N, C-alpha and C positions, 0 to 999 in steps of 0.2 A: 504494500500500500504506500502511496506517495507521502502522506503526512508523517507516518511513523519513520520512514527512511529519512525525510528531510529534517525532522526533529533531531535525530541522532547524528546527523552529518554536518549540518550547517554551522553549529557553534564551533566544532573542531576546525572547520574550514576558516571561520572568522579568526579564531585564535592563532592559526598558523600563518595567516596571510600578511600580517603587518599592514603596511600601506599599499601593498600590491593590489591590482585589480585581478580578481579571480573569476573563473567561469564555473558554473554548476548548472547542468542541463542547459536551458536557454536563457539563463539569467546571469548578469554580472554582479559581483559583490566587491565593494571597496569601502574604505573608511576615510572620512574627511576630518580634518583637524579644525577645532573651534577653540576660541579663547573668549570667555565671558567678559563682556564690557559692563556688566551690571553688578559687580561685586560691592559697589558702594552701598547697596541696600542691605547687605548682610550685617548682622550684629557682630560685635567683637572688636571693631576698630577703635583706635584711640579717640577718634572723633566720628560723629555721624552727621551726614548731611543729605540734603536733597539738591543735587546739582542743577536740575532743571529749574528750580525756583530759588536758588541761591540761599538756602536756609541751612543753618547748623543747629544740632541738637545735642543735649547732654548724652554722652555715650553710656552712662550708667543706667539710664531709664530703660526699662524693659529687659534688663540683663538677667542672666540666670541667678536663681536664689542660692546663696552659699549655704543656706540651712537645708536645702533639699539634698536628695541622694547624690553623693559624689563618688563616682566609680574610681577604683584603683587604677584602671587602665588610662594612661595619659593620652592616648589617641582620641578619647572622648572628651577631653578637656581643651582641645585646640580651639582657639577663636574661629568662628565660621569663616571669616574672611581670609584666614591663613591656611585653609585646606586646599593645597595646590591642585590636587586631582579634580576638585570641583571647578577650578578656574580654566584649566586647559584639559580638553577632553576630545573624544572622537565619536563621530556618528556613523554607523554603518548605513550604506546606501545600496539598495538592490535596484537593478534597472534592466530593461530589455537589452538583449545583446546587440541589436541593430540601432545605431544612431541615438540622438538625443530624444528623450521622452517629451511629449507635449503636455504632460501633467505631472504633478508631484503630490504624493500622499505622505503626510507626516504622521507616523505611528507613535502614539504616546502610551506608556505602560502603566502598571499599577504601583501602589505604595509598597515601599520596602522591597524592591527587587534589585538584584545585583548582576544578573546574567541575562543575555538576550535569547537564550536557547528556546524559550517558550514562544517568542515572537518572530523569530527568523522564518519559520514555515508560514506564518501568517503573511509576512511581507512578501515572500517568494510567490505565494499563490495570488496575492493581489497584483503583483507585476504581471503574472501570466494571464490573469483574467481581464485586466484593464489596459495593459500596455503602458501604464504610467510607472515612473520611478517611485520607490518607497524609501523614505529616510526614517530611520529609527532614532528618535530623539530622547536622550537621557535627561530626566528631570533632575534638578539640582540635588546633590548628595545621594544620587541613585546610580545604579549600573556602574560604569567605570568612573563615575564622578565621586566615588567613595574611597577613602584610604583602604589599602589592603587589610589593615589590622581589623577593620570592621567586619571582615569576612573570615577572620581567623577563628576556627571553631573552638579551639582551646581557650583563647582569650575571651571570646564572647560567652562561652559557657561559664566562665568565672564571673563575668559581669552579671549574667542572669542569676547566678547563685547569690551574689551580693544583693541583688534587688529582692529576691525572695526572702532574704534574711531581714532586710529593712522593712519590707512590706509583707507581713505574714499572710494577709488575705489576698495577695496578688493572684490574678488568674492569667493563664496563657503566656507566662513568661518562658522564653526559650532563647537558645543561643542565636536563633535566626532573627529574632526581633530585639535583641538586647541593645544594640547600638542605637537604632532609631527610637526605641522606647525611652532610653536614658535621655537622649537629646530632647525629645518632645516633652517629657515630663519635667525636665529641668527648665525649659523655656518653650512653652507651647506657641509663642509668637513665631517661632521658627517655621511653623507650617505656612504662615503668610509670607515671611521674608524670603524663604527659599522658593515659594510659589511665585513671588514677584520676580525674583531673579530668573526663574525658568520662563516666565511670561516674556521678559525682555530678550532672553536668549533665543526663544522660538522666533520672535520677530526679526532678530538678527540673522538667523539662518534663512528666513524667507527673503530678506533683503539681499543676502548673498546669492540665492538662487535667481532672483530677478535681475541681479546685476551680471548674470552669466558666470558666476563663480563656482557653480556645480556643473561639472562637465557633462553629467548624465541628463541634465534637465535644460530645456529651452528657457530662455530668459522670459518669455511671455507665458510660461506655463501657469495654469490655474493651480492653486495650492488648496488641497483638501486635507481632512484629518480623519484617521481611524483611531479612536480613543477607547481605552479600556480602563475601567475602575476609576482611580483617582486621576488618571490621564483624561478621562471624560470631564471631570470637574474643571481641570485647567483649560481644556479646549473650549468648553462652554464660555468661560470668562474671556478667552481670546476672541471669540466671535462676537460676544456681547459688547466688548469694550474697544476692539481695534477700530482704527479709522476705516471709513468705508472704502477708501482707495486701496487699502491693503488686503482686506479679506471680504470684499463686498460680494463676491460670487462663490466663495468657498463653501464646500459642503462638509458636513460632519456626520460620521457614522459612529454611534456610541454602542459599545458592547459591554454589558455588565456594568453600566455606569449611568449617571445622569441626575440623581437626586441631590437635594441640598444636604449639607454636611450633617445636620442633626438627624437625618433619616438614613444615615449609613451606620453600619455596625462592624467597625474594623477590629474589634478585639479577637485576635487569632494568633496562634503560635507563629504564623508566617507574616503577620502584619504589625499589630501593636499589642502590647500587654495591657491589662486593664487599667493600671495606674497611668499610663500614657494617654489612653483614651479618655479617662476621667479628667485629666489635666487639660487636654485640648478642648473638650466639650465645655468644661467649666469656664474657660477663658472666652471662647468664641460664642457660646450660646447663653451664658449667664452673666458674665462680669465684664463684657466688652466696654460698656460705657464708663465703668470705673477705671478700666485700663487706659482709656483715652485720656482721662484726667491725670493719670500717673505718668503716661508716656506720650508727650506731644508729637513725637515723630510718628508713632503708629496712628494717632489721630489725623495727622496731616495726610498720610498716604491713604487713609480710608476716606478722606474728604473729596469734595468735588473736583479738586485740581488733578486728581489721579483717577481716571475712569476705571482702571483695572481694580483699584481698591473699592470703589463704589459697587461694582458688579460682583466682586469677591464677597462683599458683605451681603449682597442680596442672595448669595448662594450658601450662606451659613445656616440660617434658620428659616424654616418653611414659611412662617407667618410674618417675617420681617421683610419689608420692601416687596411683599408678595405681588401686589398689583403691578409695580414697575417691572419686576422680573417676568411676570406672565405676559405683559404686553410685549416685552422684548422677544420672548419665545414665540409669540404669535407672529411677529414680524419675520422671524427667522424660520418659521415652520417648514416652508418648502425645501429648505436646505438641510434639515435635520432628519435623521432616521435612527431608530434604536432597536436593539435586540436585548431583551432581558431573559434571564433563566429562571424558570419556575421554582427551582429548589435552591436558589442563591440566598444564603442567609446574611451575607455581608452587604450586598446591594439588593434588597428585596424588590421584586418586580412591581409590586403595588406602589412603592415609593418612586420608582422611575416614572410610572404613569402619573402619579400625583404632581410631580415637578414638571415634566415635559408637556403633559396635556392639561395641567392646571387643576385647581381645586374643584372645578365643575366639569372637568374632562371635556372642555370645549375648545382647546387649542389643537389645531389639526396636525400635530406631529405624529408621524407613523411610528408606533411602538408595537413590536411583536413580542409576546411572551411565549417562549418555547421550552419544551422539556425533552432532553435527549434520552435516547434509549439506554445509554451506558451510564455507569456511576460517574458523577462529576462533583466538583466543588467550585466555588468562586475562584479560588487560587489556581485550580487546574481544570478548566472546562474541557480540555481535550487531552486526557492522560495518554502519554506515549507508551502504552503497554500492548502486548500482543493479545491479552485476554479478550478485549472488546475492540479489536483493531477495526473490524468492518463497520461497527456502529459509530466509532469515533470518526472514521473517514466520512461517513454520511453526514454527521453533525457538522464537522469542519467545513465540508463543501457547502452545506446549507447557509452557514453564517458568511463565509467568504463570498459566495455568489450573491447574497443579499447586499453586501457592502459594494461589490463590483457594480451591481445594477444602480446603486445610488450614486456612484461616482461617474458613471458613463451616460 
């Protein structure tokens, strides 16, 4: 079967290729180098500023609490702006073998992921079905934008054990989520600041493509998005906030994503532990106004001078800025398409419908709720095993073909 073979082959090919252009079946694979120009938004610097508005802020406002859990692992105590792997990173690009593609699909992944192996078969199949190039974009502090130490099983198992000792009632703590859970529980504002950096970095890669800087893509290519899980959250904000000239015709396909933050349930051994989830939801869904009074920089970026912050806020809590958010989805409806999974407990399908189609289900965004014949989870919708290989192949084709129809 094609999916299973591609899953087990493409990551090895990517790891071995360096910067070379590689061929696999009828698809080319290459990595492009990026350098983030948005590091000034990250916490941790000696001074904090908004360059576009010429403002400077107290660098200690909104910083991590010294009284909170402090891990013994020094890699988790680096200032965000000093994590070099987050500043200079690579994006895999898959493209048709013949010539420049006349379209670009940016694929955005889920929360707390460090390898592309799950997504490379998705990208390859989208190239084959649409003839467009697919760029896999790493969200800040994810994929190759994380220090290697955060993927070290022994070190992160120790951090997880420390968290369990400090928080006796903690749930779903594991070596897989120890790094991100520590960072989010220390400073939940990071969810916004790293999201804002990612937002700016995605716009930068779009400008690069439109300037002819990605050899696989025509400069006049339409840019679309295939977004999964938290990548859907980011892509919604991109389309809601971006200037009309940048993404006016862009289409977005959401897979296992789409609801406001308060309607997601990320507590999982593979995503966030319960302490991190509580800290993030307490800040963004309960105490945000108080945090604005404590942290003027956060208040500034959530204000009207930064559309990304305004739309980010509209996606935090279902009943906050609901009318404004739903009117924007109504305007964007022809360009949106979503597939939710019936047994998804992280992103429940009912909440995808509630957000994209509105409280009265009168926004004409097409949302399909499907149930696969094979066992699946939110984290692994297409398990790469031989046990249910035929059923997985059918489900995989169902989703990729739906996305391809939306993009063409």
